N, C-alpha and C positions, 0 to 999 in steps of 0.2 A: 758381350756384343750388345750394343745399344739397339733398342727396338724403335723403328721409325713409326711415328703416329701421323696418320693422314688426317688433317684437319679440314679437308675440303668437304663441301656439302654434297650429299648423295644425289645421283641423277634424279630428276623429276621433282626435287624439292628446292625451294628457295631458302635463303638464309632465314627469312622471317618465319617460315613454317617450321624449320628446325628449332628455332628459339621458342616457338609456341609449343611444340612437342616437349621440349625441355621443361618449360614452365608447368605444363599439364602433368608431367611425370613427378615434378616436385610436389604439386598439390596432392596427387594420389599417395605419394609416400608419406606426406604429413598426415593424411587421413588414416592411412594404414597403421602408422606407428604412434598416432596420437599426439604428435608434436604440432605446436601452433607457433609459427614465426611471429605472428602479430603480438602475442602475449610474451613479452620478454621478462616479466616478473616471475620469480621462482619462489617456492615455499621454503627453500633452504637459506640459511644465513650466508651471505657472501662476504665473509671476512669479519674482522673485528672480534669483540669480546663474546658475542653470541655464538659465533662459529667455533671459537676455541673452547667455549664452555661445553659445546656438544662433543668435541674431540676428547676433552678431559672426562666427561661423563661416560663415554663409551669405553675409554681406557680403564676407568675405575671399575666399571661393571665387568669387563673382561678379565681384569687382573685377579679378582678374587675367585671367580669360577674356573677360569682356565689355569690359573696358577695351582689351584688345588688339584685339578685334574692331572696336571703334569707331575705331581708328586704322589699320585695314588700308589705307585709301587713301593715307595719308601714308607708311606703310611701303613700299607698292608703288612709289610715286613715288621714294622714296629708293633702293630696291634697283635700280630700272630706270636711275637716273642713275649710281650708283656701282659696284655690284657686277656687274650684268648689263647694262651699257650697250650691248652689241652685239646685244641681243635686242629684239624688238618688244614693245609692251604686251600684245598678245594672247598671246604666248608666255609672258610672266611672270604674267599674270593668273590662270592656272589654279592657281598655287601658293596664292594667297590665297583663291581661291574654294573650293579643296579644304579649306583650313583651316576656313573658315566652315561648310562642309557637315558635316565631321566633328564640329565643336563642337556643332552642333544635333542631328544625327541620333543621337548617342550617348545623349542624354537619354531618348528614348523607350524604347530597349532596356534601359538600365540601370534605369529605373523599373520596367519589367516584371519584370526578374529580382529586384529587391529585393522586390517583392510576391510573386512566385511562390515564391521560396526563403526568404522571411521573414528577410531579412538585416538587418532593423532590430534595434537593440539591445533585448534583452528586459529589462524591468524588473520 
């Protein structure tokens, strides 16, 4: 069932005062969320070779770390059979769980320092 929208101006307000309220609300939202409509330039590449190089760099960085993390179970099984065959699975498991922990926990701290010390490339 469609909902009817009443586009009439509320009583006691003229159309110009409604438009003024709308403009004022937009200004408040831009201040609240930090957006500035006057500055259309962004720091991110908008297409072209620079943008695709960022995509490729992110892919290459994630491929090695996340690919290894996805194969941790296979690596643990191989290490427990071949290199550490005298140890139990619980004694070997902490090695790979520590790897996974440090892989994920570093992201929160590194991101904080990049923002805090403005380590992003200035353009």
